[in-house]
N, C-alpha and C positions, 0 to 999 in steps of 0.2 A: 504494500499500499503506500509505496514511494511516489510522489508526484515528479514527473520529469521535467527537464527544462522547456520552455515554451508553452506550457499550460496555464499559467498564471500570469496576470498583469504584472508589470514591473513595481507598481506600489504595493501590492500585495507581497511580492517577494521582499521588497525592502523592509516591510512590517514584520515578515517574518525573521528576517535577521535581527531586528530590534528585539523582538520578542525573544529569541533565542539569546541574545546579549544579556537581557535582563534576567532570563533563567539562569545563565551561567553565573551572573554576579551574585544573585541570591544563592545558589547551590555552594559556590565557593566560599562565601560569607559563611553561611551556615556550617560548613565543614571545618572552618577554623575556628568557629565558637563551640562546636558541639564535641570534637575530638580533641584529646590532650596531645596526641601524635598523629596528626592526618596522614603523614607519610607511611605509617604502619598498615594502612588499610589499602595502598596503592597497588601491592601484588594481587591483592582479591580483586580489585577494580580491572587491572590489565587483564587479568585472566577471564572475567566475564564480559569484558569489552570485546575480547576476541571471539568469546562464543556468541555474542550478539552479531558481530561482524559476519561470521560464518553462517549461523543459524538461520538469519532473516533473509540470507541469499536462496535458501532451499525453497523452490516452488512446490506446492501440493496442488494436484488437479482436483478442483471443486466444479464440475458441470454448470455453466457454459463456458467458465473461464479457469483460472487457476489463482491461487493465493499463496501467501507465506507467512511463516510465523513472524510475529513482531517482537516477542520477548522483552518488551518493556516493562510488562508488569513484573517479571522474573527479576529484572534489574531493579526496579523500584524496591521489590522485597529485600532483596539481598545487599543492596549497595546504598540503599537511602539516598542521600544528598550527592552521593557519587554517581548516581544513575544518569543525571542530566550530562555532565561532561562526558560519560563512557558512552552515550548515545550519539553526542555531537562528533566525537572521535570516530566512532564507527561507521556513523553515516558518511562523514568526509570520506575515508578510505573506499568506502563502497562506491562513492560518486567518482572519485579519482581512478580506481582500477577496473571498474567493472561497469561504469556509467550506468549504476544502479540508482536512480534518483538524477540529480544534477546539482551543479554549483549554484545556479541562480535560485533553485528551490531548497537549497540545503537548510537555510534559516526555517521555512516553512515546515520542513519535513522533521527538523529537530525538535520544534516547539510541538509539532502534531504527535510525536512520539514523548518527548521528555516531560511535559507537563503532567500528563496522565500517569507517567513512571512514578513522578513525585507523589501524586495523589494515592496511587496504589499503595506505596511506601507508607503513607500515612494511615490508609485502611488497616495495613497489616499490623501497624503499630498500636491500633485501637484496641486490639485484644487484649493488651496488657492491663486496660483498666477495667476488665471483666472479672479479675480474680486470677485463680491459678491458671498457668499456660499448659491446658492439658493437651494431649495428641489429637483428640478430635477437634477442639477448637483451633488449634495451630493449623491443621489440614484444611478447615473450613476457610478461615480466613485467607490463607495462602491461594485457596481456588479462587475465592471472591476478587483478591487484589489481581491476580493474573487475569482473570476476565475481564474486570472492570478496565483495566489499561487498554485491551482491545476495543471494548466498546466505546470508550471515551475517543480514542484515537479514530475509530470509523466514524463517529459522528462528526468529529471536527473535519475530517476528509470529505464527507458527503457536504457538509455546509460550504467548504471552500469551493469546491466544484460547481455545485449548484449557483452559488452566489456570483460566480466569475464566468458564467457561460457568455462567450460572444454572441453580440446581437445577430450575426449571420448564421449562427447555428440553429439547428431545429432543437428548441429548449425542450420539447416533451420527449423526444427521442433521447436527448443527453440525461435528463433526469431518469427515465426508465432505464437506460445502461448503468447509470451510476447506482440506482436502487438495487439492481441486480448484483452489482459489486458487493453492495453493503449486506446484503442479505447473504452472500457467500461467505462472510466473515463470521456468522453465527457459529459454523463449526469451529473456527479457528478459535473463537472465545472459549469455547468448551476444551478443546484441546491444550490450549495454554493455560487455563485455569487448572485442568488436572495434571498438566506436566509441573507446573510451579508447586502444586501441592505436594505431590509425590517427591518432588526435588528437595522441598523444605523439610518433609518428614524423615527422608534419608538422611539429610544434614543434621538433623536432630538426634539421631543416632549416632553417626560417626564423628560429626565435628559441629556440636552445637554453638560454639562460638561464632560461627559463620552467619548465624542467623541474627545479625545485630545492625541492621541497616542504619538505623538512627541512633 
């Protein structure tokens, strides 16, 4: 669900860069305030950035088109405030190396994936205010966080495409095609929710200190 070069007007692309710059500023400021030693978490962030870079390049056929995993919910759960910089770096290398997305839309794509990742991280953290961190609650919140990130990114994508349809395009046809693409993301929501839940439960058994995004 990357938006390629040429699909958005220049003002929207510039706004995307502005929002991504704001997201990076917010995330880096929070990292500095939240962690005693921010550099301690860089290896984990680097590893998950690489996983995001590779995983979100893999297409899954969902007739009548294909979709790919976003993995921004997973990053939000496991990286917290590091998720936004990780997404920016991953998208940059995808655009440069594989033309997946584009440089003019890098800001929009990063904002579209990055802000939902942060919100998913907050949702996952919310479980701590509900009492004992049981296995069932951990898995449920991880599933919800993974699915929520995909849902929010999909809504942003749909809104951007619909609101920027050129005047010479058949608007009804464009909306119908976009709606089909949005509906095709529903299986991705379920897959990413399940994947995030299984990953978090596995880490709870083998490396519980990795589940500390915030």
